[in-house]
Biopython code that builds the backbone (N, CA, C, O; Angstrom):
import numpy as np
from Bio.PDB.StructureBuilder import StructureBuilder

atoms = [
    (1, "MET", "N", (-18.544, -62.019, 387.435)),
    (1, "MET", "CA", (-19.047, -62.679, 386.270)),
    (1, "MET", "C", (-19.555, -61.611, 385.286)),
    (1, "MET", "O", (-20.132, -60.597, 385.680)),
    (2, "MET", "N", (-19.318, -61.881, 383.989)),
    (2, "MET", "CA", (-19.696, -60.918, 382.957)),
    (2, "MET", "C", (-21.105, -61.221, 382.460)),
    (2, "MET", "O", (-21.485, -62.374, 382.258)),
    (3, "ASN", "N", (-21.854, -60.163, 382.273)),
    (3, "ASN", "CA", (-23.170, -60.360, 381.678)),
    (3, "ASN", "C", (-23.049, -60.231, 380.145)),
    (3, "ASN", "O", (-21.955, -60.014, 379.624)),
    (4, "ASP", "N", (-24.142, -60.362, 379.452)),
    (4, "ASP", "CA", (-24.118, -60.351, 377.979)),
    (4, "ASP", "C", (-23.655, -59.018, 377.406)),
    (4, "ASP", "O", (-22.961, -58.985, 376.390)),
    (5, "ASP", "N", (-24.029, -57.937, 378.042)),
    (5, "ASP", "CA", (-23.607, -56.619, 377.547)),
    (5, "ASP", "C", (-22.099, -56.429, 377.679)),
    (5, "ASP", "O", (-21.450, -55.903, 376.774)),
    (6, "ASP", "N", (-21.547, -56.860, 378.810)),
    (6, "ASP", "CA", (-20.102, -56.754, 379.003)),
    (6, "ASP", "C", (-19.352, -57.625, 377.987)),
    (6, "ASP", "O", (-18.310, -57.228, 377.466)),
    (7, "LEU", "N", (-19.879, -58.783, 377.723)),
    (7, "LEU", "CA", (-19.255, -59.688, 376.756)),
    (7, "LEU", "C", (-19.312, -59.101, 375.340)),
    (7, "LEU", "O", (-18.337, -59.183, 374.593)),
    (8, "ASP", "N", (-20.447, -58.513, 374.978)),
    (8, "ASP", "CA", (-20.569, -57.867, 373.672)),
    (8, "ASP", "C", (-19.592, -56.708, 373.534)),
    (8, "ASP", "O", (-18.986, -56.524, 372.479)),
    (9, "GLN", "N", (-19.442, -55.941, 374.580)),
    (9, "GLN", "CA", (-18.497, -54.822, 374.542)),
    (9, "GLN", "C", (-17.062, -55.322, 374.397)),
    (9, "GLN", "O", (-16.262, -54.735, 373.668)),
    (10, "ALA", "N", (-16.748, -56.392, 375.084)),
    (10, "ALA", "CA", (-15.393, -56.956, 374.977)),
    (10, "ALA", "C", (-15.116, -57.464, 373.562)),
    (10, "ALA", "O", (-14.028, -57.265, 373.021)),
    (11, "PHE", "N", (-16.119, -58.124, 372.970)),
    (11, "PHE", "CA", (-15.945, -58.597, 371.586)),
    (11, "PHE", "C", (-15.822, -57.419, 370.611)),
    (11, "PHE", "O", (-15.047, -57.475, 369.656)),
    (12, "ASP", "N", (-16.599, -56.349, 370.863)),
    (12, "ASP", "CA", (-16.504, -55.172, 370.000)),
    (12, "ASP", "C", (-15.117, -54.540, 370.075)),
    (12, "ASP", "O", (-14.569, -54.116, 369.058)),
    (13, "ARG", "N", (-14.553, -54.477, 371.273)),
    (13, "ARG", "CA", (-13.187, -53.944, 371.421)),
    (13, "ARG", "C", (-12.168, -54.814, 370.684)),
    (13, "ARG", "O", (-11.231, -54.298, 370.076)),
    (14, "LEU", "N", (-12.354, -56.125, 370.740)),
    (14, "LEU", "CA", (-11.438, -57.023, 370.035)),
    (14, "LEU", "C", (-11.545, -56.858, 368.517)),
    (14, "LEU", "O", (-10.542, -56.932, 367.806)),
    (15, "ARG", "N", (-12.752, -56.638, 368.034)),
    (15, "ARG", "CA", (-12.943, -56.463, 366.590)),
    (15, "ARG", "C", (-12.300, -55.171, 366.105)),
    (15, "ARG", "O", (-11.814, -55.114, 364.976)),
    (16, "GLN", "N", (-12.289, -54.151, 366.922)),
    (16, "GLN", "CA", (-11.748, -52.858, 366.519)),
    (16, "GLN", "C", (-10.226, -52.855, 366.522)),
    (16, "GLN", "O", (-9.616, -52.084, 365.781)),
    (17, "GLN", "N", (-9.616, -53.677, 367.314)),
    (17, "GLN", "CA", (-8.154, -53.721, 367.372)),
    (17, "GLN", "C", (-7.640, -54.597, 366.227)),
    (17, "GLN", "O", (-8.040, -55.755, 366.102)),
    (18, "PRO", "N", (-6.773, -54.056, 365.411)),
    (18, "PRO", "CA", (-6.219, -54.899, 364.345)),
    (18, "PRO", "C", (-5.286, -55.946, 364.952)),
    (18, "PRO", "O", (-4.404, -55.628, 365.749)),
    (19, "SER", "N", (-5.494, -57.154, 364.570)),
    (19, "SER", "CA", (-4.631, -58.218, 365.080)),
    (19, "SER", "C", (-3.592, -58.558, 364.017)),
    (19, "SER", "O", (-3.903, -58.676, 362.832)),
    (20, "LYS", "N", (-2.393, -58.706, 364.455)),
    (20, "LYS", "CA", (-1.295, -59.005, 363.545)),
    (20, "LYS", "C", (-0.496, -60.163, 364.121)),
    (20, "LYS", "O", (-0.153, -60.180, 365.303)),
    (21, "ALA", "N", (-0.217, -61.102, 363.282)),
    (21, "ALA", "CA", (0.548, -62.265, 363.727)),
    (21, "ALA", "C", (2.009, -61.859, 363.921)),
    (21, "ALA", "O", (2.487, -60.925, 363.277)),
    (22, "PRO", "N", (2.704, -62.547, 364.793)),
    (22, "PRO", "CA", (4.130, -62.252, 364.972)),
    (22, "PRO", "C", (4.895, -62.515, 363.674)),
    (22, "PRO", "O", (4.499, -63.385, 362.898)),
    (23, "PRO", "N", (5.978, -61.784, 363.423)),
    (23, "PRO", "CA", (6.699, -61.925, 362.146)),
    (23, "PRO", "C", (7.279, -63.329, 361.915)),
    (23, "PRO", "O", (7.387, -63.768, 360.770)),
    (24, "TYR", "N", (7.641, -64.014, 362.960)),
    (24, "TYR", "CA", (8.234, -65.337, 362.788)),
    (24, "TYR", "C", (7.196, -66.377, 362.367)),
    (24, "TYR", "O", (7.551, -67.428, 361.833)),
    (25, "LEU", "N", (5.912, -66.086, 362.607)),
    (25, "LEU", "CA", (4.870, -67.056, 362.304)),
    (25, "LEU", "C", (4.774, -67.323, 360.797)),
    (25, "LEU", "O", (4.613, -68.472, 360.385)),
    (26, "ALA", "N", (4.870, -66.286, 359.982)),
    (26, "ALA", "CA", (4.813, -66.472, 358.524)),
    (26, "ALA", "C", (5.980, -67.339, 358.051)),
    (26, "ALA", "O", (5.805, -68.193, 357.181)),
    (27, "GLN", "N", (7.152, -67.127, 358.611)),
    (27, "GLN", "CA", (8.313, -67.943, 358.234)),
    (27, "GLN", "C", (8.104, -69.401, 358.622)),
    (27, "GLN", "O", (8.466, -70.298, 357.860)),
    (28, "ARG", "N", (7.536, -69.650, 359.774)),
    (28, "ARG", "CA", (7.303, -71.033, 360.204)),
    (28, "ARG", "C", (6.270, -71.722, 359.323)),
    (28, "ARG", "O", (6.426, -72.891, 358.971)),
    (29, "VAL", "N", (5.214, -70.994, 358.966)),
    (29, "VAL", "CA", (4.176, -71.570, 358.117)),
    (29, "VAL", "C", (4.744, -71.881, 356.737)),
    (29, "VAL", "O", (4.509, -72.965, 356.202)),
    (30, "LEU", "N", (5.477, -70.955, 356.164)),
    (30, "LEU", "CA", (6.068, -71.181, 354.836)),
    (30, "LEU", "C", (7.104, -72.293, 354.858)),
    (30, "LEU", "O", (7.263, -73.013, 353.873)),
    (31, "ALA", "N", (7.807, -72.438, 355.970)),
    (31, "ALA", "CA", (8.808, -73.505, 356.061)),
    (31, "ALA", "C", (8.146, -74.881, 356.118)),
    (31, "ALA", "O", (8.749, -75.869, 355.701)),
    (32, "ASN", "N", (6.932, -74.959, 356.622)),
    (32, "ASN", "CA", (6.236, -76.237, 356.721)),
    (32, "ASN", "C", (5.529, -76.646, 355.435)),
    (32, "ASN", "O", (5.091, -77.790, 355.309)),
    (33, "LEU", "N", (5.412, -75.734, 354.488)),
    (33, "LEU", "CA", (4.765, -76.073, 353.217)),
    (33, "LEU", "C", (5.660, -76.997, 352.405)),
    (33, "LEU", "O", (6.881, -76.834, 352.415)),
    (34, "PRO", "N", (5.080, -77.960, 351.705)),
    (34, "PRO", "CA", (5.914, -78.841, 350.873)),
    (34, "PRO", "C", (6.459, -78.075, 349.665)),
    (34, "PRO", "O", (5.819, -77.162, 349.144)),
    (35, "GLU", "N", (7.637, -78.467, 349.245)),
    (35, "GLU", "CA", (8.273, -77.843, 348.076)),
    (35, "GLU", "C", (7.559, -78.309, 346.815)),
    (35, "GLU", "O", (7.272, -79.497, 346.663)),
    (36, "ARG", "N", (7.276, -77.386, 345.918)),
    (36, "ARG", "CA", (6.564, -77.735, 344.692)),
    (36, "ARG", "C", (7.554, -77.985, 343.564)),
    (36, "ARG", "O", (8.678, -77.483, 343.569)),
    (37, "GLU", "N", (7.107, -78.770, 342.607)),
    (37, "GLU", "CA", (7.910, -79.052, 341.426)),
    (37, "GLU", "C", (8.004, -77.797, 340.560)),
    (37, "GLU", "O", (7.087, -76.976, 340.569)),
    (38, "PRO", "N", (9.100, -77.637, 339.811)),
    (38, "PRO", "CA", (9.239, -76.449, 338.959)),
    (38, "PRO", "C", (8.124, -76.321, 337.919)),
    (38, "PRO", "O", (7.669, -75.213, 337.639)),
    (39, "LEU", "N", (7.683, -77.438, 337.348)),
    (39, "LEU", "CA", (6.613, -77.352, 336.356)),
    (39, "LEU", "C", (5.290, -76.943, 336.998)),
    (39, "LEU", "O", (4.492, -76.232, 336.387)),
    (40, "ASP", "N", (5.060, -77.390, 338.225)),
    (40, "ASP", "CA", (3.857, -76.966, 338.935)),
    (40, "ASP", "C", (3.894, -75.471, 339.226)),
    (40, "ASP", "O", (2.882, -74.781, 339.108)),
    (41, "ARG", "N", (5.067, -74.978, 339.607)),
    (41, "ARG", "CA", (5.206, -73.547, 339.872)),
    (41, "ARG", "C", (5.018, -72.748, 338.595)),
    (41, "ARG", "O", (4.397, -71.685, 338.621)),
    (42, "LEU", "N", (5.545, -73.242, 337.472)),
    (42, "LEU", "CA", (5.377, -72.555, 336.192)),
    (42, "LEU", "C", (3.908, -72.546, 335.782)),
    (42, "LEU", "O", (3.396, -71.526, 335.323)),
    (43, "TRP", "N", (3.228, -73.683, 335.948)),
    (43, "TRP", "CA", (1.811, -73.760, 335.606)),
    (43, "TRP", "C", (0.996, -72.801, 336.477)),
    (43, "TRP", "O", (0.090, -72.137, 335.974)),
    (44, "GLN", "N", (1.301, -72.719, 337.758)),
    (44, "GLN", "CA", (0.571, -71.810, 338.638)),
    (44, "GLN", "C", (0.842, -70.359, 338.251)),
    (44, "GLN", "O", (-0.064, -69.529, 338.321)),
    (45, "TRP", "N", (2.065, -70.041, 337.844)),
    (45, "TRP", "CA", (2.389, -68.678, 337.425)),
    (45, "TRP", "C", (1.577, -68.304, 336.195)),
    (45, "TRP", "O", (1.039, -67.199, 336.120)),
    (46, "PHE", "N", (1.482, -69.233, 335.211)),
    (46, "PHE", "CA", (0.716, -68.942, 334.004)),
    (46, "PHE", "C", (-0.779, -68.856, 334.281)),
    (46, "PHE", "O", (-1.471, -68.012, 333.711)),
    (47, "SER", "N", (-1.277, -69.719, 335.148)),
    (47, "SER", "CA", (-2.714, -69.757, 335.379)),
    (47, "SER", "C", (-3.179, -68.694, 336.361)),
    (47, "SER", "O", (-4.383, -68.525, 336.550)),
    (48, "ALA", "N", (-2.268, -67.980, 336.985)),
    (48, "ALA", "CA", (-2.657, -66.975, 337.965)),
    (48, "ALA", "C", (-3.346, -65.778, 337.327)),
    (48, "ALA", "O", (-4.168, -65.119, 337.964)),
    (49, "SER", "N", (-3.017, -65.497, 336.078)),
    (49, "SER", "CA", (-3.605, -64.331, 335.438)),
    (49, "SER", "C", (-3.674, -64.550, 333.933)),
    (49, "SER", "O", (-2.806, -65.198, 333.349)),
    (50, "LEU", "N", (-4.707, -64.008, 333.318)),
    (50, "LEU", "CA", (-4.898, -64.185, 331.886)),
    (50, "LEU", "C", (-3.829, -63.480, 331.077)),
    (50, "LEU", "O", (-3.447, -63.972, 330.015)),
    (51, "TRP", "N", (-3.328, -62.329, 331.548)),
    (51, "TRP", "CA", (-2.319, -61.613, 330.771)),
    (51, "TRP", "C", (-1.033, -62.417, 330.678)),
    (51, "TRP", "O", (-0.307, -62.306, 329.690)),
    (52, "ARG", "N", (-0.742, -63.213, 331.675)),
    (52, "ARG", "CA", (0.473, -64.032, 331.615)),
    (52, "ARG", "C", (0.348, -65.105, 330.540)),
    (52, "ARG", "O", (1.314, -65.406, 329.839)),
    (53, "VAL", "N", (-0.844, -65.680, 330.414)),
    (53, "VAL", "CA", (-1.066, -66.679, 329.373)),
    (53, "VAL", "C", (-0.936, -66.030, 328.003)),
    (53, "VAL", "O", (-0.316, -66.590, 327.099)),
    (54, "ALA", "N", (-1.521, -64.848, 327.852)),
    (54, "ALA", "CA", (-1.427, -64.133, 326.577)),
    (54, "ALA", "C", (0.019, -63.770, 326.261)),
    (54, "ALA", "O", (0.451, -63.885, 325.115)),
    (55, "ALA", "N", (0.761, -63.336, 327.259)),
    (55, "ALA", "CA", (2.166, -62.992, 327.031)),
    (55, "ALA", "C", (2.984, -64.237, 326.696)),
    (55, "ALA", "O", (3.874, -64.191, 325.847)),
    (56, "GLY", "N", (2.683, -65.329, 327.352)),
    (56, "GLY", "CA", (3.420, -66.570, 327.086)),
    (56, "GLY", "C", (3.173, -67.115, 325.693)),
    (56, "GLY", "O", (4.062, -67.723, 325.097)),
    (57, "THR", "N", (1.983, -66.905, 325.171)),
    (57, "THR", "CA", (1.698, -67.394, 323.819)),
    (57, "THR", "C", (2.122, -66.399, 322.754)),
    (57, "THR", "O", (2.433, -66.802, 321.634)),
    (58, "ALA", "N", (2.142, -65.118, 323.067)),
    (58, "ALA", "CA", (2.520, -64.110, 322.082)),
    (58, "ALA", "C", (4.033, -63.975, 321.948)),
    (58, "ALA", "O", (4.519, -63.526, 320.910)),
    (59, "LEU", "N", (4.771, -64.347, 322.957)),
    (59, "LEU", "CA", (6.225, -64.183, 322.915)),
    (59, "LEU", "C", (6.884, -64.950, 321.764)),
    (59, "LEU", "O", (7.700, -64.355, 321.060)),
    (60, "PRO", "N", (6.583, -66.230, 321.531)),
    (60, "PRO", "CA", (7.192, -66.909, 320.391)),
    (60, "PRO", "C", (6.802, -66.280, 319.047)),
    (60, "PRO", "O", (7.608, -66.237, 318.117)),
    (61, "LEU", "N", (5.568, -65.796, 318.957)),
    (61, "LEU", "CA", (5.128, -65.149, 317.729)),
    (61, "LEU", "C", (5.907, -63.857, 317.487)),
    (61, "LEU", "O", (6.350, -63.597, 316.369)),
    (62, "LEU", "N", (6.071, -63.058, 318.525)),
    (62, "LEU", "CA", (6.842, -61.824, 318.391)),
    (62, "LEU", "C", (8.306, -62.107, 318.092)),
    (62, "LEU", "O", (8.939, -61.383, 317.323)),
    (63, "LEU", "N", (8.839, -63.147, 318.693)),
    (63, "LEU", "CA", (10.224, -63.531, 318.416)),
    (63, "LEU", "C", (10.376, -63.941, 316.950)),
    (63, "LEU", "O", (11.368, -63.596, 316.308)),
    (64, "GLY", "N", (9.395, -64.677, 316.422)),
    (64, "GLY", "CA", (9.426, -65.066, 315.016)),
    (64, "GLY", "C", (9.363, -63.866, 314.095)),
    (64, "GLY", "O", (10.076, -63.813, 313.092)),
    (65, "PHE", "N", (8.519, -62.903, 314.424)),
    (65, "PHE", "CA", (8.459, -61.688, 313.615)),
    (65, "PHE", "C", (9.788, -60.941, 313.650)),
    (65, "PHE", "O", (10.263, -60.462, 312.620)),
    (66, "ALA", "N", (10.383, -60.843, 314.829)),
    (66, "ALA", "CA", (11.648, -60.124, 314.957)),
    (66, "ALA", "C", (12.754, -60.799, 314.145)),
    (66, "ALA", "O", (13.526, -60.126, 313.462)),
    (67, "VAL", "N", (12.828, -62.114, 314.220)),
    (67, "VAL", "CA", (13.844, -62.833, 313.450)),
    (67, "VAL", "C", (13.556, -62.705, 311.961)),
    (67, "VAL", "O", (14.481, -62.528, 311.167)),
    (68, "GLY", "N", (12.287, -62.792, 311.572)),
    (68, "GLY", "CA", (11.934, -62.663, 310.167)),
    (68, "GLY", "C", (12.244, -61.298, 309.597)),
    (68, "GLY", "O", (12.719, -61.184, 308.467)),
    (69, "ILE", "N", (11.980, -60.270, 310.368)),
    (69, "ILE", "CA", (12.266, -58.913, 309.895)),
    (69, "ILE", "C", (13.770, -58.678, 309.817)),
    (69, "ILE", "O", (14.243, -58.016, 308.894)),
    (70, "SER", "N", (14.515, -59.203, 310.762)),
    (70, "SER", "CA", (15.964, -58.984, 310.743)),
    (70, "SER", "C", (16.628, -59.735, 309.589)),
    (70, "SER", "O", (17.693, -59.336, 309.119)),
    (71, "ASN", "N", (16.006, -60.814, 309.137)),
    (71, "ASN", "CA", (16.576, -61.576, 308.012)),
    (71, "ASN", "C", (15.873, -61.270, 306.702)),
    (71, "ASN", "O", (16.027, -62.007, 305.728)),
    (72, "ALA", "N", (15.108, -60.195, 306.667)),
    (72, "ALA", "CA", (14.358, -59.858, 305.458)),
    (72, "ALA", "C", (15.320, -59.502, 304.328)),
    (72, "ALA", "O", (16.365, -58.890, 304.546)),
    (73, "VAL", "N", (14.944, -59.898, 303.132)),
    (73, "VAL", "CA", (15.764, -59.614, 301.954)),
    (73, "VAL", "C", (15.508, -58.169, 301.553)),
    (73, "VAL", "O", (14.363, -57.718, 301.517)),
    (74, "GLN", "N", (16.587, -57.443, 301.251)),
    (74, "GLN", "CA", (16.464, -56.015, 301.015)),
    (74, "GLN", "C", (16.379, -55.633, 299.535)),
    (74, "GLN", "O", (15.723, -54.645, 299.205)),
    (75, "SER", "N", (17.008, -56.368, 298.651)),
    (75, "SER", "CA", (17.043, -55.948, 297.250)),
    (75, "SER", "C", (16.595, -57.088, 296.346)),
    (75, "SER", "O", (16.465, -58.233, 296.778)),
    (76, "GLU", "N", (16.356, -56.740, 295.054)),
    (76, "GLU", "CA", (15.922, -57.759, 294.097)),
    (76, "GLU", "C", (17.027, -58.774, 293.820)),
    (76, "GLU", "O", (16.749, -59.950, 293.585)),
    (77, "ASP", "N", (18.260, -58.327, 293.848)),
    (77, "ASP", "CA", (19.364, -59.261, 293.644)),
    (77, "ASP", "C", (19.393, -60.321, 294.739)),
    (77, "ASP", "O", (19.717, -61.481, 294.488)),
    (78, "SER", "N", (19.055, -59.914, 295.936)),
    (78, "SER", "CA", (19.007, -60.872, 297.037)),
    (78, "SER", "C", (17.901, -61.891, 296.813)),
    (78, "SER", "O", (18.052, -63.066, 297.148)),
    (79, "TRP", "N", (16.762, -61.426, 296.232)),
    (79, "TRP", "CA", (15.676, -62.359, 295.921)),
    (79, "TRP", "C", (16.133, -63.372, 294.882)),
    (79, "TRP", "O", (15.800, -64.554, 294.971)),
    (80, "ALA", "N", (16.887, -62.914, 293.908)),
    (80, "ALA", "CA", (17.384, -63.832, 292.874)),
    (80, "ALA", "C", (18.317, -64.865, 293.491)),
    (80, "ALA", "O", (18.284, -66.041, 293.129)),
    (81, "GLU", "N", (19.144, -64.416, 294.424)),
    (81, "GLU", "CA", (20.046, -65.351, 295.102)),
    (81, "GLU", "C", (19.250, -66.358, 295.940)),
    (81, "GLU", "O", (19.578, -67.543, 295.984)),
    (82, "ALA", "N", (18.224, -65.875, 296.586)),
    (82, "ALA", "CA", (17.405, -66.765, 297.404)),
    (82, "ALA", "C", (16.684, -67.783, 296.532)),
    (82, "ALA", "O", (16.603, -68.959, 296.885)),
    (83, "GLU", "N", (16.155, -67.332, 295.382)),
    (83, "GLU", "CA", (15.485, -68.266, 294.474)),
    (83, "GLU", "C", (16.476, -69.280, 293.921)),
    (83, "GLU", "O", (16.134, -70.452, 293.763)),
    (84, "ALA", "N", (17.695, -68.848, 293.626)),
    (84, "ALA", "CA", (18.704, -69.768, 293.117)),
    (84, "ALA", "C", (19.014, -70.847, 294.160)),
    (84, "ALA", "O", (19.205, -72.014, 293.817)),
    (85, "LEU", "N", (19.061, -70.452, 295.415)),
    (85, "LEU", "CA", (19.322, -71.445, 296.468)),
    (85, "LEU", "C", (18.161, -72.418, 296.607)),
    (85, "LEU", "O", (18.368, -73.614, 296.812)),
    (86, "VAL", "N", (16.947, -71.908, 296.497)),
    (86, "VAL", "CA", (15.774, -72.758, 296.660)),
    (86, "VAL", "C", (15.645, -73.728, 295.504)),
    (86, "VAL", "O", (15.364, -74.910, 295.706)),
    (87, "PHE", "N", (15.850, -73.230, 294.285)),
    (87, "PHE", "CA", (15.655, -74.055, 293.098)),
    (87, "PHE", "C", (16.967, -74.595, 292.535)),
    (87, "PHE", "O", (17.028, -74.929, 291.352)),
    (88, "ALA", "N", (18.015, -74.689, 293.347)),
    (88, "ALA", "CA", (19.329, -75.115, 292.872)),
    (88, "ALA", "C", (19.281, -76.521, 292.285)),
    (88, "ALA", "O", (19.899, -76.771, 291.250)),
    (89, "ASP", "N", (18.569, -77.440, 292.917)),
    (89, "ASP", "CA", (18.486, -78.804, 292.400)),
    (89, "ASP", "C", (17.803, -78.824, 291.043)),
    (89, "ASP", "O", (18.240, -79.531, 290.135)),
    (90, "GLY", "N", (16.738, -78.053, 290.902)),
    (90, "GLY", "CA", (16.024, -77.986, 289.632)),
    (90, "GLY", "C", (16.870, -77.356, 288.544)),
    (90, "GLY", "O", (16.809, -77.781, 287.390)),
    (91, "LEU", "N", (17.650, -76.360, 288.890)),
    (91, "LEU", "CA", (18.502, -75.700, 287.898)),
    (91, "LEU", "C", (19.614, -76.626, 287.430)),
    (91, "LEU", "O", (19.970, -76.632, 286.252)),
    (92, "VAL", "N", (20.157, -77.403, 288.347)),
    (92, "VAL", "CA", (21.206, -78.354, 287.962)),
    (92, "VAL", "C", (20.612, -79.427, 287.056)),
    (92, "VAL", "O", (21.247, -79.822, 286.078)),
    (93, "GLU", "N", (19.441, -79.893, 287.353)),
    (93, "GLU", "CA", (18.804, -80.931, 286.558)),
    (93, "GLU", "C", (18.501, -80.455, 285.139)),
    (93, "GLU", "O", (18.650, -81.215, 284.183)),
    (94, "TYR", "N", (18.081, -79.213, 285.005)),
    (94, "TYR", "CA", (17.742, -78.683, 283.682)),
    (94, "TYR", "C", (18.876, -77.871, 283.073)),
    (94, "TYR", "O", (18.675, -77.153, 282.093)),
    (95, "GLU", "N", (20.033, -77.981, 283.635)),
    (95, "GLU", "CA", (21.241, -77.314, 283.132)),
    (95, "GLU", "C", (21.056, -75.814, 283.024)),
    (95, "GLU", "O", (21.410, -75.207, 282.013)),
    (96, "TYR", "N", (20.518, -75.235, 284.036)),
    (96, "TYR", "CA", (20.361, -73.794, 284.159)),
    (96, "TYR", "C", (19.471, -73.194, 283.090)),
    (96, "TYR", "O", (19.554, -71.992, 282.838)),
    (97, "ASP", "N", (18.634, -73.974, 282.460)),
    (97, "ASP", "CA", (17.659, -73.429, 281.520)),
    (97, "ASP", "C", (16.490, -72.887, 282.314)),
    (97, "ASP", "O", (16.416, -73.037, 283.533)),
    (98, "GLU", "N", (15.593, -72.263, 281.608)),
    (98, "GLU", "CA", (14.384, -71.748, 282.257)),
    (98, "GLU", "C", (13.541, -72.909, 282.735)),
    (98, "GLU", "O", (13.421, -73.918, 282.040)),
    (99, "ILE", "N", (12.982, -72.785, 283.863)),
    (99, "ILE", "CA", (12.138, -73.835, 284.438)),
    (99, "ILE", "C", (10.716, -73.622, 283.996)),
    (99, "ILE", "O", (9.832, -74.395, 284.365)),
]
sb = StructureBuilder()
sb.init_structure("model")
sb.init_model(0)
sb.init_chain("A")
sb.init_seg("    ")
for serial, (resi, resn, name, xyz) in enumerate(atoms, 1):
    if name == "N":
        sb.init_residue(resn, " ", resi, " ")
    sb.init_atom(name, np.array(xyz, "f"), 0.0, 1.0, " ", f" {name:<3s}", serial, name[0])
structure = sb.get_structure()
């Protein structure tokens, strides 16, 4: 029969030994988990870290800037063409006179 000191020593030895689960155990546990919906997985991905939320909200803004810069008008003649397209109805109504 073990006394208290022997039991304490046995527990100390157990604490010092790193315990590792068998490799198949993680697969079995993950296989038993219910499958999550794609929107739930997306929400968890965004909510896992603040930088992901910031990146998710900044991406459309950066995309808008990129598209805007790529379609930027380069010369004054282009501005005149753009204004003509915008005010085409008004120009037709006033027969191309000054507005």
